C-alpha positions in Angstrom: 90.3 60.9 18.3 89.8 58.9 15.2 92.6 57.5 13.0 91.6 56.2 9.5 94.2 53.8 7.7 94.0 53.0 4.1 95.0 49.9 2.2 98.1 51.5 0.5 99.8 51.6 3.8 99.6 47.9 4.0 101.4 47.6 0.5 104.1 49.9 1.7 104.6 47.7 4.8 104.9 44.6 2.8 107.3 46.2 0.5 109.6 47.3 3.2 109.3 43.8 4.7 110.4 42.1 1.6 113.4 44.3 1.5 114.5 43.0 4.9 114.3 46.5 6.4 113.4 46.4 10.2 110.4 48.4 10.8 110.5 51.3 13.3 108.2 51.1 16.3 105.7 53.4 14.6 105.7 51.2 11.5 105.3 48.0 13.7 102.3 49.6 15.3 100.7 50.6 12.3 101.1 47.2 10.5 99.9 45.3 13.5 96.8 47.5 13.6 95.8 46.8 10.1 94.2 43.2 9.1 92.5 44.2 6.0 92.7 46.4 2.8 89.3 47.9 3.9 89.4 51.2 5.5 89.2 50.7 9.2 88.5 53.3 12.1 90.1 53.2 15.4 88.9 54.6 18.6 91.4 56.0 21.3 90.7 54.9 24.8 89.8 57.4 27.7 93.2 56.8 29.1 94.8 58.1 26.0 93.0 61.3 26.0 94.8 64.1 27.7 93.2 66.7 30.0 94.6 70.1 30.3 95.6 71.2 33.8 93.0 73.4 35.5 94.1 77.0 35.3 94.1 78.9 38.8 91.8 81.9 38.9 93.7 84.5 41.2 92.2 87.7 42.3 93.9 90.4 44.2 93.2 93.7 45.8 95.8 96.2 47.6 94.6 97.8 50.8 95.9 100.7 52.9 94.9 101.7 56.2 95.5 105.0 58.3 95.0 106.0 61.8 93.4 108.9 63.6 92.3 112.0 61.4 91.9 114.7 64.0 90.9 118.1 63.1 92.1 120.7 65.6 91.6 124.4 65.5 94.9 125.1 63.8 94.2 122.7 61.1 90.9 124.1 60.0 92.1 127.6 60.5 94.9 126.8 58.1 92.4 125.2 55.7 90.3 128.5 55.7 93.4 130.4 54.9 94.1 128.4 51.8 90.5 128.3 50.3 90.3 128.7 46.7 88.4 132.0 45.6 84.9 131.2 44.4 85.1 127.6 45.9 84.5 126.0 49.3 85.1 127.7 52.6 87.7 125.3 53.6 90.6 123.7 51.6 92.1 120.6 53.4 93.7 119.3 50.2 97.1 120.7 51.0 97.4 118.5 54.3 97.3 115.3 52.3 99.1 116.3 49.0 102.3 114.4 49.9 100.5 111.1 50.4 97.7 111.3 47.9 99.3 109.3 45.3 99.9 106.5 47.5 96.5 106.5 49.0 94.9 106.8 45.7 97.0 103.9 44.3 95.4 101.4 46.8 92.5 99.6 45.6 90.8 100.1 49.1 92.0 102.8 51.5 90.8 103.1 55.2 90.8 105.9 57.7 89.6 106.5 61.4 87.8 109.8 61.2 87.9 111.1 64.9 85.9 114.3 64.6 82.4 114.8 63.7 81.5 116.9 60.5 78.1 118.4 61.3 76.6 121.4 59.6 74.3 122.1 62.7 77.4 123.1 64.8 80.4 125.4 64.2 83.8 124.1 63.8 85.3 123.3 67.2 88.4 121.7 68.6 89.3 119.7 71.7 87.6 118.4 73.6 84.2 118.2 71.7 85.5 118.3 68.0 83.4 119.2 64.9 84.9 119.9 61.7 83.6 121.7 58.6 81.7 119.6 56.1 84.2 120.4 53.5 86.7 118.0 55.1 84.6 115.3 53.6 85.4 116.3 50.0 89.1 116.5 50.5 89.6 113.3 52.5 87.6 111.4 49.7 89.6 113.2 47.1 92.8 112.0 48.8 91.7 108.6 47.9 90.0 107.1 51.0 87.1 104.7 50.6 86.4 103.3 54.0 85.5 105.9 56.7 85.5 104.6 60.3 83.4 106.6 62.9 83.4 104.2 65.8 85.6 106.1 68.4 85.2 107.9 71.6 84.6 111.4 69.9 81.7 109.9 67.5 79.1 111.6 69.8 81.1 114.8 70.7 78.0 116.8 69.0 75.5 114.4 70.2 73.2 112.2 68.2 72.3 114.9 65.7 76.0 115.4 65.1 76.6 111.7 64.5 73.6 111.6 62.1 74.9 114.5 60.0 78.4 113.0 59.9 77.1 109.8 58.7 74.9 111.5 56.0 77.7 113.7 55.0 80.3 111.1 54.5 77.9 108.9 52.8 77.0 111.9 50.4 80.6 111.9 49.3 80.3 108.2 48.3 82.3 106.9 51.5 81.7 103.3 52.9 81.0 104.1 56.5 81.6 101.7 59.2 81.2 101.9 63.1 77.9 103.8 62.6 74.9 102.0 61.2 71.3 102.6 60.4 69.4 100.8 63.3 67.8 97.4 62.4 65.5 95.4 64.4 67.7 92.3 64.4 70.7 91.0 62.5 74.3 91.7 62.6 76.0 95.1 62.0 78.4 94.1 59.2 79.4 95.7 56.1 80.1 94.1 53.0 82.4 95.6 50.2 83.1 93.6 47.1 85.7 94.4 44.6 87.7 92.5 42.1 85.7 89.3 42.8 86.6 89.5 46.5 84.1 90.0 49.3 85.4 91.5 52.4 83.5 92.1 55.6 84.1 95.2 57.8 83.3 95.2 61.4 84.0 98.3 63.7 83.9 98.8 67.6 84.8 101.4 70.1 85.6 100.9 73.8 83.2 103.8 74.5 82.1 107.5 73.7 82.8 110.7 75.5 79.1 111.6 75.4 76.3 109.4 76.0 73.8 110.7 73.6 71.7 107.8 72.2 72.1 107.7 68.5 68.8 105.6 68.2 67.1 109.0 68.5 67.9 109.4 64.8 67.7 105.8 63.9 71.3 105.1 64.1 73.4 102.6 66.1 76.9 102.9 67.5 78.9 99.8 68.0 80.6 99.0 71.2 83.6 96.8 72.0 81.5 93.8 74.0 82.4 90.2 73.8 79.0 89.1 73.3 78.6 91.0 70.1 82.0 90.4 68.8 81.7 86.6 68.6 78.6 86.3 66.7 79.2 89.1 64.4 82.7 88.2 63.4 81.7 84.5 63.0 78.9 85.5 60.7 81.1 87.7 58.8 83.7 84.9 58.2 80.9 82.6 57.0 79.5 85.2 54.4 83.0 87.0 53.1 86.3 85.8 51.9 88.1 88.2 54.2 87.4 89.9 57.4 88.8 93.1 58.7 88.0 94.4 62.1 88.7 98.1 63.1 88.8 98.6 66.9 89.2 101.7 69.0 91.1 100.5 72.1 94.0 100.9 74.4 95.7 103.5 76.6 96.5 107.0 75.1 100.1 107.6 74.9 101.3 104.0 75.4 103.6 102.5 72.9 102.6 98.8 73.9 99.4 97.2 73.7 97.8 96.4 77.2 96.4 93.0 78.4 92.9 93.9 77.4 94.0 94.6 73.9 96.0 91.4 73.7 93.0 89.5 75.0 90.5 90.9 72.6 93.0 90.4 69.6 93.2 86.7 70.5 89.8 86.3 70.6 88.9 88.1 67.4 91.5 86.1 65.7 90.1 82.8 66.9 86.6 84.0 65.8 87.7 84.6 62.2 89.2 88.1 61.9 92.0 88.0 59.1 93.1 91.7 60.0 92.9 93.9 63.1 93.2 97.6 62.6 93.7 99.4 66.1 93.6 103.1 67.0 93.1 105.5 69.8 96.4 105.5 71.7 97.5 108.3 69.4 100.8 106.9 69.1 102.4 103.8 67.3 102.0 100.3 68.9 103.5 97.1 67.3 102.3 95.0 64.5 101.9 91.3 65.3 101.0 88.0 63.6 98.5 86.2 65.9 98.1 82.2 65.6 94.4 81.3 65.2 92.7 78.1 66.5 92.0 77.1 63.0 95.8 77.1 62.2 95.7 80.4 60.2 97.4 83.8 61.2 95.8 87.2 61.9 97.5 90.4 61.1 97.0 92.9 64.1 98.0 96.5 64.1 97.6 97.3 67.6 97.7 101.1 66.8 98.3 103.1 63.6 98.9 106.3 65.6 97.9 109.7 64.4 97.5 110.7 60.9 96.5 114.5 61.0 96.4 116.1 64.4 98.1 118.8 66.6 99.3 117.0 70.0 102.1 118.1 72.0 104.6 115.4 72.2 106.8 114.1 69.8 105.7 110.5 70.0 102.1 111.7 68.9 103.7 113.2 65.7 104.5 109.8 63.8 101.9 107.7 62.5 101.7 105.5 59.3 100.1 103.8 56.6 99.9 99.8 56.7 99.5 98.2 53.2 98.9 94.6 52.3 97.7 92.5 49.6 94.5 90.5 49.7 94.5 87.5 47.3 92.0 84.9 46.7 92.8 81.6 44.5 89.9 79.8 43.1 87.4 79.0 45.8 89.8 79.2 48.8 89.5 81.9 51.4 91.5 85.0 50.7 94.8 85.6 52.4 96.9 88.7 53.2 100.6 89.0 52.2 103.3 91.6 51.3 102.9 93.7 54.7 104.5 97.0 54.8 104.2 99.9 57.1 105.1 103.4 55.8 105.8 105.8 58.6 104.4 109.5 58.4 105.0 112.6 60.2 102.2 115.2 60.7 104.0 118.5 60.5 102.5 121.8 61.9 104.8 124.8 62.6 104.5 127.0 65.7 102.0 129.1 64.0 99.9 126.2 62.8 99.8 127.4 59.1 101.2 125.2 56.5 100.2 121.8 58.2 101.1 118.8 56.1 101.5 115.1 56.2 105.0 113.9 55.3 106.6 110.5 54.6 109.1 110.2 57.4 111.8 109.2 54.9 111.3 112.6 53.6 111.0 114.5 56.6 114.3 116.8 57.7 116.0 118.0 60.9 115.1 121.5 59.6 111.3 120.8 59.5 111.7 119.2 63.0 113.3 122.3 64.4 110.3 124.2 63.1 107.7 122.0 64.4 105.3 123.2 67.1 106.0 120.3 69.6 109.3 122.5 70.0 108.3 126.0 69.1 104.8 126.2 70.4 104.7 123.5 73.2 108.3 123.7 74.2 108.9 119.8 74.1 111.7 118.2 72.6 111.4 116.5 69.0 114.2 115.7 66.6 114.4 113.5 63.3 116.5 111.0 64.9 114.1 110.5 67.7 111.0 110.0 65.4 113.2 107.5 63.4 114.2 105.5 66.6 110.6 105.6 67.8 109.5 103.7 64.7 112.4 101.2 64.3 111.9 100.5 68.2 108.0 99.9 67.7 107.6 98.2 64.3 109.3 95.1 63.5 111.9 95.7 60.9 110.3 93.2 58.6 107.4 95.5 58.0 109.8 98.4 57.2 111.8 97.1 54.4 110.7 99.6 51.9 111.2 102.5 54.3 114.7 101.3 55.5 115.8 100.9 51.8 
């Protein structure tokens, strides 16, 4: 900054002094600085210059995750009955219509797809699942982005079924994890970047029901092995802002994680996982915050439960959607916050037509009385039992939106 002072200012100072008027501080400084009538330039020192504070650059993503999408006979028969004339053979869209807006609103949405979608085989139900390829359109239209294939049913139709499932999901624009194109070396990590945040996705299953080798078609299925996890999660953490691990584990029907799940979870956290998304038990299991060796905290959802299915017990009926924000400030690592769990009910009446996912807060006792758990399987189910299962399993701090 330059200040130019002219001689006329000096005359004014002298005049004021002769009138015995005490100069102000500003006048004193000006008078002291001037020693000649000639124009004089003054430079401010570096200390006088002010530097604007750095403005933080904050990037944020919203994430949503769902559990098991299992297409049974009644589900694809119902979808065939709702086909639009002149359109595709199967219409699965009505199943997801109650939750579509929530899923689509998330920047990134994940689901565990637990049935093959292979055109080389007819649709089939338990125990060797295969779903119509039309399913891929409606799941993606519901708003999902990340499709996980690493689960015990991924090879139900052998290596060919897995190959076609992989290709069909990719053809719909999905990011597929848990099944990869085989490579000679390196780690099987999927990087997904949005809003300036780079997320690494890894996915593992404890095993598969059939032992067909996907390498026959140039594919690789990722299994839950300590030796692979450590190197892959460590590498993912080094090359991404945030690490999410999907894992198919645990005991079916158990509402609590077993010792093996807890051991894996702690190791995955220490190796660098920011979030762990669990599935396979077909029921809800708790959400925990695991302390890491580096002082950070890993969010672990031991089991998201079922999303779409036709199982026989009321504990199988409840699943849910985990949501959280991923935030990155400047060059720091991204962190998670604002965790919420939104419980859902998969409703299928006794005739298995009109199947639909409901938010638990919108479910009614009348619907519960019509549910196939009661009317087809002859087992007990009630709205209060479903509500108690959720509040007894999931910490209330993750249910604030639901409990309002």
